[in-house]
C-alpha positions in Angstrom: 2.8 -21.2 272.8 3.8 -18.4 275.2 1.2 -17.2 277.7 1.3 -13.7 276.3 0.8 -14.9 272.8 -2.3 -16.9 273.9 -3.8 -13.8 275.6 -3.8 -12.1 272.1 -4.9 -15.2 270.2 -8.2 -14.7 268.2 -10.6 -11.8 267.7 -14.3 -11.7 268.2 -16.1 -10.0 265.3 -19.7 -9.4 264.3 -21.0 -10.8 261.0 -24.2 -9.5 259.4 -26.2 -12.2 257.6 -28.0 -11.5 254.4 -31.3 -11.3 256.3 -29.9 -8.5 258.5 -29.4 -10.7 261.6 -26.1 -10.2 263.4 -24.1 -13.3 264.4 -20.6 -13.4 266.0 -17.5 -15.2 265.0 -14.1 -15.8 266.4 -11.3 -15.2 263.8 -7.9 -16.8 264.2 -6.5 -15.5 260.9 -5.5 -17.6 257.9 -3.4 -20.7 257.5 -2.7 -22.4 254.2 -4.9 -19.8 252.4 -8.0 -20.7 254.5 -9.7 -18.7 257.2 -9.7 -20.3 260.7 -12.9 -19.2 262.3 -15.4 -20.4 264.8 -19.1 -19.6 264.1 -20.8 -21.9 266.5 -20.3 -24.4 269.4 -21.4 -28.0 269.3 -24.5 -28.8 271.4 -23.9 -31.5 274.0 -27.4 -32.9 273.6 -27.9 -33.4 269.9 -24.5 -32.4 268.3 -26.1 -29.6 266.3 -24.1 -26.4 266.2 -25.3 -23.5 268.3 -24.5 -20.1 266.6 -22.6 -17.5 268.6 -25.6 -15.1 268.9 -24.0 -12.4 270.9 -20.6 -10.9 271.7 -20.5 -12.1 275.3 -21.0 -15.7 274.3 -18.4 -15.4 271.6 -15.9 -13.9 274.1 -16.6 -16.7 276.5 -15.9 -19.3 273.8 -12.7 -17.5 272.9 -11.5 -17.6 276.5 -12.3 -21.3 276.6 -10.3 -21.9 273.5 -7.4 -19.9 274.9 -7.6 -22.0 278.2 -7.3 -25.2 276.2 -4.3 -23.9 274.4 -2.7 -23.0 277.7 -3.3 -26.6 278.8 -1.1 -27.8 276.0 -3.5 -28.4 273.0 -2.7 -26.8 269.7 -5.0 -24.3 268.0 -5.7 -26.8 265.2 -6.7 -29.5 267.8 -9.0 -27.1 269.6 -10.6 -25.8 266.4 -11.3 -29.4 265.2 -13.7 -29.6 268.2 -15.7 -26.7 266.8 -15.5 -27.8 263.2 -17.3 -31.1 263.8 -17.0 -34.2 261.6 -15.5 -32.4 258.7 -12.4 -31.1 260.4 -9.3 -32.0 258.4 -7.5 -32.7 261.7 -9.9 -35.5 262.4 -9.1 -37.4 259.2 -7.7 -40.8 260.0 -4.5 -40.2 258.0 -3.9 -37.0 259.9 -4.4 -38.7 263.3 -2.3 -41.7 262.2 1.1 -39.9 262.6 0.3 -39.0 266.3 -0.9 -42.6 266.9 2.3 -44.0 265.6 4.4 -41.6 267.7 2.4 -42.7 270.8 2.9 -46.4 270.0 6.7 -45.8 269.5 6.8 -44.3 273.0 5.1 -47.5 274.3 7.6 -49.6 272.5 10.5 -47.5 273.8 9.1 -47.9 277.3 9.3 -51.7 276.9 5.6 -52.3 277.1 5.3 -53.6 273.6 7.7 -55.3 271.2 9.5 -53.5 268.4 7.8 -55.8 266.0 4.4 -54.3 266.9 5.5 -50.8 265.7 6.9 -52.3 262.5 3.6 -53.9 261.8 1.7 -50.7 262.5 4.0 -48.7 260.2 3.4 -51.4 257.5 -0.3 -51.1 257.9 0.0 -47.3 257.7 2.1 -47.3 254.5 0.6 -46.8 251.1 -1.4 -49.9 250.2 -1.5 -51.0 253.8 -4.6 -51.9 255.9 -5.2 -48.3 257.0 -5.9 -47.3 253.4 -9.5 -48.3 254.0 -9.9 -45.4 256.3 -8.3 -42.7 254.1 -10.4 -39.6 253.8 -12.6 -40.7 256.7 -13.1 -38.7 259.9 -12.5 -40.5 263.1 -15.7 -38.7 264.4 -17.8 -40.3 261.7 -16.8 -43.9 261.9 -19.8 -46.1 262.7 -20.2 -49.7 263.6 -21.2 -50.4 260.0 -17.9 -48.9 258.9 -16.1 -51.3 261.2 -18.0 -54.3 259.8 -17.2 -53.1 256.2 -13.5 -52.9 257.3 -13.5 -56.4 258.5 -15.0 -57.7 255.2 -12.4 -55.6 253.3 -9.6 -57.1 255.4 -10.9 -60.6 254.8 -10.6 -60.0 251.0 -7.0 -58.8 251.4 -5.6 -62.1 252.6 -2.2 -62.7 251.3 -1.4 -65.8 249.2 0.8 -67.2 252.0 -2.0 -66.7 254.5 -4.5 -68.4 252.2 -2.2 -71.4 251.7 -1.7 -71.7 255.5 -5.5 -71.6 256.0 -6.0 -74.3 253.3 -3.4 -76.5 255.0 -5.1 -76.2 258.4 -8.5 -76.9 256.8 -7.3 -80.0 254.9 -4.4 -81.5 256.9 -4.6 -84.8 255.1 -4.0 -83.2 251.7 -0.5 -81.9 252.6 2.2 -82.9 250.1 5.5 -84.1 251.3 
């Protein structure tokens, strides 16, 4: 995004709540029929959002967002930070494309084999191992989710893998 365009990105606006209290928001217009607005900032201490209580705070947050965009992040990436766990940009399937592109660069750089990216693409395809994570936010994944994923993977063993495991477990029962 051009520097001049970043300087004009976003507008700080007041919003009067039903109880008469005024809060501030940062409006970035619409995309895909939805408003792109920031109403609060995440708290570092307990992750609870802190409302933009005054115009000065809202303006400072807008300037911080603009600075992140000048440093190369997209508006959607920056807004995901402010939208918390429910940001569409943080769904695993939406992050997977960027991950695969990153892995392709590693393969092209000679640091990993071409077979590794083929396997990752297979895992990412419909019906692949990454299906477990569809509709889940990367920000909400817990240790328990990872344990569930391991159990889910164990139940997806292919017939070939199952036969190989059986042969290793019972080497004397192999037919010639």
